[in-house]
C-alpha positions as CSV (number, residue, x, y, z in Angstrom):
1,M,17.2,-118.6,29.9
2,S,18.5,-117.3,26.6
3,L,16.2,-115.3,24.4
4,S,16.8,-117.9,21.7
5,D,14.6,-120.1,23.8
6,F,11.9,-117.4,24.2
7,Q,8.6,-118.2,22.6
8,W,7.4,-115.2,20.5
9,A,3.8,-114.1,20.3
10,S,1.8,-116.6,18.3
11,R,0.6,-114.0,15.8
12,V,4.2,-113.7,14.4
13,A,4.1,-117.2,13.0
14,D,0.9,-116.4,11.2
15,I,2.4,-113.5,9.3
16,A,4.3,-114.6,6.2
17,P,7.3,-112.6,4.9
18,F,7.1,-111.1,1.5
19,H,8.5,-113.7,-0.9
20,V,9.5,-111.0,-3.2
21,M,11.9,-109.6,-0.6
22,A,14.1,-112.7,-0.9
23,L,14.1,-112.2,-4.7
24,L,14.9,-108.5,-4.3
25,G,17.7,-109.3,-1.9
26,R,19.2,-111.8,-4.4
27,A,18.7,-109.3,-7.3
28,R,20.8,-106.7,-5.4
29,E,23.5,-109.3,-4.7
30,L,23.7,-110.1,-8.4
31,Q,23.8,-106.4,-9.2
32,A,26.7,-106.0,-6.8
33,E,28.5,-108.7,-8.7
34,G,28.1,-106.7,-11.9
35,R,25.0,-108.4,-13.4
36,D,22.5,-106.3,-15.3
37,I,19.2,-106.8,-13.5
38,I,15.8,-105.5,-14.7
39,H,13.5,-104.8,-11.8
40,M,9.9,-105.7,-12.4
41,E,9.2,-106.8,-8.8
42,I,9.1,-103.5,-6.9
43,G,5.8,-101.7,-6.5
44,E,7.5,-98.3,-6.6
45,P,7.4,-95.6,-9.4
46,D,10.9,-95.2,-11.0
47,F,10.4,-91.4,-11.1
48,S,11.9,-89.4,-8.3
49,S,9.6,-87.2,-6.1
50,P,8.5,-84.1,-8.0
51,P,11.0,-81.3,-7.7
52,Q,8.3,-79.0,-6.2
53,V,7.8,-81.5,-3.4
54,I,11.5,-81.8,-2.8
55,E,12.0,-78.1,-2.6
56,A,9.0,-77.8,-0.2
57,G,10.6,-80.4,2.0
58,R,13.9,-78.5,2.1
59,Q,12.0,-75.3,2.9
60,A,10.1,-77.0,5.7
61,L,13.4,-78.0,7.3
62,A,14.8,-74.5,6.8
63,D,11.7,-73.0,8.4
64,G,12.1,-75.2,11.5
65,H,9.1,-77.5,10.8
66,T,10.7,-80.4,12.8
67,G,8.4,-80.7,15.8
68,Y,5.3,-82.7,16.4
69,T,2.1,-81.8,14.6
70,P,-1.5,-82.5,15.7
71,A,-2.3,-86.2,15.5
72,M,-4.8,-85.6,12.7
73,G,-2.2,-83.8,10.6
74,I,-1.5,-80.1,9.9
75,P,-4.7,-78.3,9.0
76,E,-3.3,-76.9,5.8
77,L,-2.7,-80.4,4.4
78,R,-6.1,-81.7,5.5
79,E,-7.7,-78.8,3.7
80,A,-5.5,-79.4,0.6
81,I,-6.5,-83.0,0.5
82,A,-10.2,-82.0,0.8
83,G,-9.7,-79.5,-2.1
84,H,-8.2,-82.2,-4.2
85,Y,-11.3,-84.4,-3.8
86,Q,-13.4,-81.4,-4.9
87,K,-11.3,-80.5,-7.9
88,A,-10.4,-83.9,-9.2
89,Y,-13.5,-85.9,-8.4
90,G,-16.3,-83.3,-7.7
91,V,-16.7,-84.8,-4.2
92,K,-17.0,-82.5,-1.1
93,V,-15.1,-83.9,1.9
94,D,-15.0,-82.0,5.2
95,P,-11.3,-81.6,6.2
96,A,-12.4,-82.6,9.7
97,R,-13.0,-86.1,8.3
98,I,-9.4,-86.5,7.0
99,L,-6.6,-87.9,9.1
100,V,-3.0,-87.7,7.9
101,T,-1.0,-90.9,8.6
102,P,2.5,-92.4,8.2
103,G,1.8,-94.0,4.9
104,A,-1.3,-95.8,3.9
105,S,-0.2,-98.5,6.2
106,G,-0.7,-96.2,9.1
107,A,-4.3,-95.6,8.0
108,L,-5.0,-99.4,7.7
109,L,-3.4,-99.9,11.1
110,L,-5.8,-97.4,12.7
111,L,-8.8,-99.0,10.9
112,A,-7.9,-102.5,12.0
113,A,-7.7,-101.2,15.6
114,L,-11.0,-99.4,15.2
115,L,-13.1,-102.1,13.5
116,V,-11.7,-105.6,14.4
117,N,-12.4,-107.5,17.6
118,P,-10.6,-110.9,18.2
119,G,-12.1,-113.4,15.8
120,D,-13.8,-110.9,13.5
121,Q,-13.4,-111.3,9.8
122,V,-12.7,-108.7,7.1
123,M,-13.8,-109.9,3.6
124,M,-11.3,-109.2,0.8
125,A,-10.5,-110.5,-2.6
126,D,-8.0,-113.3,-3.2
127,P,-5.6,-112.1,-4.7
128,T,-4.9,-109.0,-2.6
129,Y,-2.0,-107.0,-1.2
130,P,-0.6,-109.2,1.7
131,C,-0.4,-106.4,4.3
132,N,-4.2,-106.0,4.1
133,R,-4.7,-109.4,5.6
134,N,-1.7,-109.4,7.9
135,F,-2.8,-106.2,9.6
136,M,-6.1,-107.9,10.5
137,R,-4.1,-110.7,12.1
138,L,-2.1,-108.2,14.2
139,F,-5.4,-107.3,15.9
140,E,-6.4,-110.9,16.4
141,G,-8.9,-110.7,13.5
142,Q,-9.0,-112.8,10.3
143,S,-8.9,-112.0,6.6
144,Q,-11.8,-113.7,4.9
145,L,-10.3,-114.4,1.5
146,V,-12.8,-114.8,-1.4
147,P,-11.3,-116.3,-4.6
148,V,-12.1,-114.0,-7.5
149,G,-11.4,-114.4,-11.2
150,A,-11.7,-112.8,-14.5
151,D,-15.5,-112.9,-14.5
152,S,-15.5,-110.2,-11.7
153,H,-12.3,-108.5,-12.9
154,F,-10.5,-110.0,-9.9
155,Q,-12.6,-107.9,-7.6
156,L,-15.3,-108.4,-5.0
157,N,-18.8,-107.7,-6.1
158,A,-22.2,-107.5,-4.5
159,D,-22.9,-111.1,-5.2
160,H,-19.7,-112.1,-3.2
161,I,-20.9,-110.0,-0.3
162,E,-24.3,-111.7,-0.3
163,Q,-22.8,-115.2,-0.7
164,H,-19.9,-115.1,1.7
165,W,-21.0,-112.7,4.5
166,N,-21.3,-114.6,7.8
167,A,-21.9,-114.0,11.5
168,K,-18.2,-113.1,12.0
169,T,-17.8,-110.8,9.0
170,R,-17.3,-107.2,10.2
171,A,-16.3,-105.4,7.1
172,A,-15.5,-105.8,3.4
173,M,-12.3,-104.3,1.9
174,L,-11.8,-103.3,-1.8
175,A,-8.8,-102.1,-3.6
176,T,-9.3,-100.0,-6.7
177,P,-7.1,-99.8,-8.6
178,S,-5.9,-103.2,-7.3
179,N,-2.5,-104.5,-6.4
180,P,-1.7,-107.0,-7.9
181,T,-4.1,-107.0,-10.8
182,G,-4.4,-103.4,-11.8
183,T,-8.2,-103.7,-12.1
184,L,-10.9,-101.3,-11.0
185,V,-14.3,-101.3,-9.4
186,S,-16.7,-99.0,-11.3
187,L,-18.9,-96.5,-9.5
188,D,-22.0,-98.6,-10.3
189,Q,-20.4,-101.7,-8.8
190,L,-19.3,-99.6,-5.8
191,T,-22.9,-98.5,-5.3
192,E,-24.1,-102.1,-5.4
193,I,-21.4,-103.3,-3.0
194,S,-22.1,-100.4,-0.6
195,Q,-25.8,-101.3,-0.6
196,A,-24.9,-105.0,0.1
197,V,-22.5,-104.1,2.9
198,N,-25.0,-101.6,4.5
199,A,-27.7,-104.3,4.4
200,K,-25.4,-106.5,6.4
201,K,-24.7,-103.6,8.9
202,G,-21.0,-103.8,8.1
203,A,-18.3,-101.4,7.2
204,L,-16.8,-100.7,3.8
205,I,-13.0,-100.1,3.5
206,C,-11.7,-98.9,0.2
207,D,-8.0,-99.0,-0.6
208,E,-7.4,-96.2,-3.2
209,I,-3.7,-95.8,-2.9
210,Y,-3.3,-96.1,-6.7
211,Q,-6.0,-93.5,-7.3
212,G,-5.0,-91.2,-10.1
213,L,-3.1,-93.9,-12.0
214,T,-5.8,-95.0,-14.4
215,Y,-5.5,-95.5,-18.2
216,G,-8.4,-94.9,-20.6
217,V,-10.9,-94.4,-17.8
218,E,-11.4,-91.5,-15.3
219,A,-10.1,-92.0,-11.8
220,Q,-13.0,-92.3,-9.2
221,T,-13.4,-92.5,-5.5
222,A,-15.8,-94.5,-3.4
223,L,-16.8,-91.3,-1.6
224,A,-18.7,-90.3,-4.7
225,V,-21.3,-93.0,-3.9
226,N,-20.8,-93.8,-0.2
227,D,-20.1,-91.0,2.2
228,D,-19.7,-93.5,5.1
229,A,-16.9,-95.5,3.4
230,F,-13.5,-95.7,5.1
231,V,-11.1,-94.6,2.3
232,I,-7.4,-95.1,2.5
233,N,-5.0,-93.2,0.2
234,S,-1.3,-92.4,-0.1
235,F,1.2,-89.9,-1.4
236,S,3.4,-92.8,-2.5
237,K,2.1,-93.9,-5.9
238,Y,0.5,-91.2,-8.0
239,F,2.4,-88.4,-6.2
240,G,5.7,-90.3,-6.3
241,M,6.5,-89.8,-2.6
242,T,7.2,-93.4,-1.4
243,G,10.0,-92.7,1.0
244,W,8.3,-89.7,2.6
245,R,5.9,-92.2,4.3
246,L,2.7,-90.2,4.1
247,G,-0.9,-91.2,3.5
248,W,-4.3,-90.3,4.7
249,L,-7.7,-91.7,5.8
250,V,-11.1,-90.4,5.2
251,A,-13.7,-91.6,7.7
252,P,-17.2,-90.9,8.8
253,E,-17.5,-88.0,11.2
254,C,-18.7,-90.3,14.0
255,A,-15.4,-92.3,13.9
256,M,-13.0,-89.4,14.0
257,P,-12.7,-89.0,17.9
258,E,-11.8,-92.7,18.2
259,L,-9.4,-92.5,15.3
260,E,-7.7,-89.4,16.7
261,K,-7.3,-91.2,20.1
262,L,-5.8,-94.2,18.4
263,A,-3.4,-92.0,16.3
264,Q,-2.2,-90.2,19.4
265,N,-1.3,-93.5,21.0
266,V,0.0,-95.4,18.0
267,F,2.2,-92.9,16.2
268,L,1.4,-89.5,17.7
269,S,1.6,-87.8,14.3
270,A,2.9,-88.2,10.7
271,T,6.3,-86.9,9.8
272,T,6.3,-83.2,10.0
273,P,8.6,-82.2,7.0
274,S,6.7,-84.7,4.9
275,Q,3.4,-83.0,5.6
276,Y,4.7,-79.6,4.6
277,A,6.4,-81.1,1.5
278,A,3.1,-82.7,0.5
279,L,1.4,-79.3,0.3
280,A,3.3,-78.8,-3.0
281,A,1.9,-82.1,-4.4
282,F,-1.4,-80.3,-5.2
283,Q,0.1,-77.4,-7.0
284,P,-1.0,-77.1,-10.7
285,D,2.5,-77.4,-12.0
286,T,3.1,-80.6,-9.9
287,I,-0.2,-82.1,-11.1
288,A,0.8,-81.3,-14.7
289,L,4.1,-83.2,-14.2
290,L,2.3,-86.1,-12.5
291,E,-0.1,-86.3,-15.4
292,E,2.8,-86.6,-17.8
293,R,4.1,-89.5,-15.7
294,R,0.7,-91.1,-15.8
295,A,0.8,-90.9,-19.6
296,E,4.2,-92.6,-19.6
297,F,2.8,-95.4,-17.4
298,A,0.0,-95.9,-19.9
299,R,2.6,-96.2,-22.7
300,R,4.4,-98.8,-20.8
301,R,1.3,-100.8,-20.1
302,D,0.3,-100.6,-23.7
303,Y,3.6,-102.1,-24.7
304,L,4.0,-104.7,-22.0
305,L,0.5,-106.1,-22.0
306,P,0.4,-107.4,-25.6
307,A,4.1,-108.4,-25.4
308,L,3.4,-110.7,-22.4
309,R,0.3,-112.1,-24.1
310,E,2.4,-112.9,-27.2
311,L,4.7,-114.9,-24.9
312,G,1.7,-117.1,-24.1
313,M,0.8,-115.7,-20.7
314,S,-2.8,-115.6,-19.6
315,I,-4.0,-112.0,-18.9
316,P,-7.8,-112.3,-19.4
317,V,-8.6,-108.8,-18.1
318,T,-6.9,-105.6,-19.3
319,P,-5.5,-103.8,-16.2
320,E,-6.8,-100.2,-16.2
321,G,-4.9,-98.8,-13.3
322,A,-1.8,-99.0,-11.0
323,F,1.3,-100.2,-12.7
324,Y,1.0,-104.0,-12.6
325,I,0.1,-106.9,-14.8
326,Y,-1.0,-110.1,-13.1
327,A,-0.3,-113.0,-15.5
328,G,-1.2,-116.7,-15.4
329,I,1.7,-119.1,-16.1
330,D,0.0,-122.4,-15.3
331,H,1.1,-123.8,-18.7
332,L,4.7,-123.0,-17.7
333,T,4.9,-124.0,-14.0
334,D,3.1,-124.9,-10.8
335,D,5.8,-123.2,-8.7
336,S,5.7,-119.5,-9.3
337,F,8.4,-118.8,-6.7
338,G,10.8,-121.2,-8.3
339,W,10.0,-119.9,-11.7
340,C,10.8,-116.3,-10.6
341,Q,14.0,-117.5,-8.9
342,D,15.2,-119.2,-12.1
343,L,14.2,-116.2,-14.3
344,L,16.3,-113.9,-12.0
345,E,19.3,-116.2,-11.9
346,E,19.3,-117.1,-15.6
347,E,18.2,-113.9,-17.3
348,G,18.4,-111.2,-14.7
349,V,14.7,-110.2,-14.6
350,A,13.2,-109.8,-11.1
351,T,9.4,-110.4,-10.8
352,T,7.0,-111.1,-8.0
353,P,5.4,-114.6,-7.5
354,G,1.7,-114.9,-6.9
355,L,2.4,-116.5,-3.5
356,D,2.6,-113.0,-2.0
357,F,-1.0,-112.2,-2.9
358,G,-3.2,-115.0,-1.7
359,I,-4.0,-118.7,-2.1
360,A,-6.1,-119.2,-5.2
361,G,-3.8,-119.5,-8.2
362,A,-0.9,-118.3,-6.1
363,R,1.5,-121.0,-7.5
364,T,0.7,-120.3,-11.1
365,T,0.7,-116.5,-11.3
366,V,3.3,-113.8,-11.5
367,R,3.0,-110.0,-11.1
368,F,5.0,-107.8,-13.4
369,A,5.5,-104.1,-12.5
370,Y,6.0,-101.7,-15.3
371,A,7.8,-99.2,-13.2
372,A,10.8,-99.2,-15.5
373,S,11.5,-97.5,-18.8
374,I,10.2,-98.9,-22.1
375,D,13.7,-99.7,-23.1
376,K,14.1,-101.8,-20.0
377,L,10.8,-103.5,-20.6
378,E,11.7,-104.4,-24.1
379,E,14.9,-106.0,-22.9
380,A,13.0,-107.8,-20.2
381,V,10.5,-109.2,-22.7
382,E,13.3,-110.5,-24.8
383,R,15.0,-112.2,-21.8
384,I,11.7,-113.7,-20.6
385,G,11.0,-115.1,-24.1
386,R,14.5,-116.6,-24.2
387,F,13.9,-118.1,-20.7
388,I,10.6,-119.7,-21.8
389,Q,12.1,-121.1,-25.0
390,K,14.9,-122.8,-23.1
391,R,12.3,-124.6,-21.0
392,A,10.0,-125.5,-23.8
């Protein structure tokens, strides 16, 4: 028998590819042909890693930090992360409750393994980041998607927990700031959600990988109101370390032995040079640079948001974090993927269709990332306006 006749595991068919990757591949093809492409599809800061981090990474290699580390991460980094929570958010976290992971994805992988039995459900907002639901499927669980709208800032709230929790629901997962909407969950709302989840004897998972990237409001953490929350974070977004593949998980003390056991088996440890490089991410001069970059993201949002609204796009809630704008285009198309394809081919602007983020409104929404310079964004708006006019 040829492997071409082999039947793959059934879970593979249930995990959809990122639609945006097809668009990204085509965008790169067009660039190779000499076309000028403006990238608004990629969820990646356009700034390089801070020079302090790069130098620390070089030094780690020179110092021979190339072997395995403890599965939980090097003690110095766990302590530095705990110190960051204390300094930035006034929250005391025991370093023993922090597990360093290969990206935030590594943290979610461990949580799915820890919390989900076959058939269990994890409640999450629709729209949401696709990996959140796909990781549950990997462990034979299910994502329980709850359609959310502008009335709840595209976030779950305590009423959703009360209304949709069922016998199979095991946990609720929030993302604040959210991908794709850029919206936040306030501390008051987090308190209400925590109380609702606790009353159901469930677990609360908080995706905080865009923490720090907020505009006009102070960054917060769910740990300020719920010490038992499972909190996922990353060095990729605010700290600008996407390719270093480093994140972390804060979990209740009672879960740490099981999480350590899982980490030992799943990935053994996070990348060693990356861990030593990340120590420099918390230096005062690094934080000062990152705050300058945050201010630049705020300027970009403040330009792009009204510009897209002037083009007639529906953005009922002002995004207060991350670097995304989630726009309704139902008056323009009922095929967001086709619309994004045509925009790329005709005008050279790459965007992400709502199909990647859920079911509700997926065919009539587009995510715009403002991880490009304002000059590029201005050019993109001009091109998008021209594209819309041609179709009017």
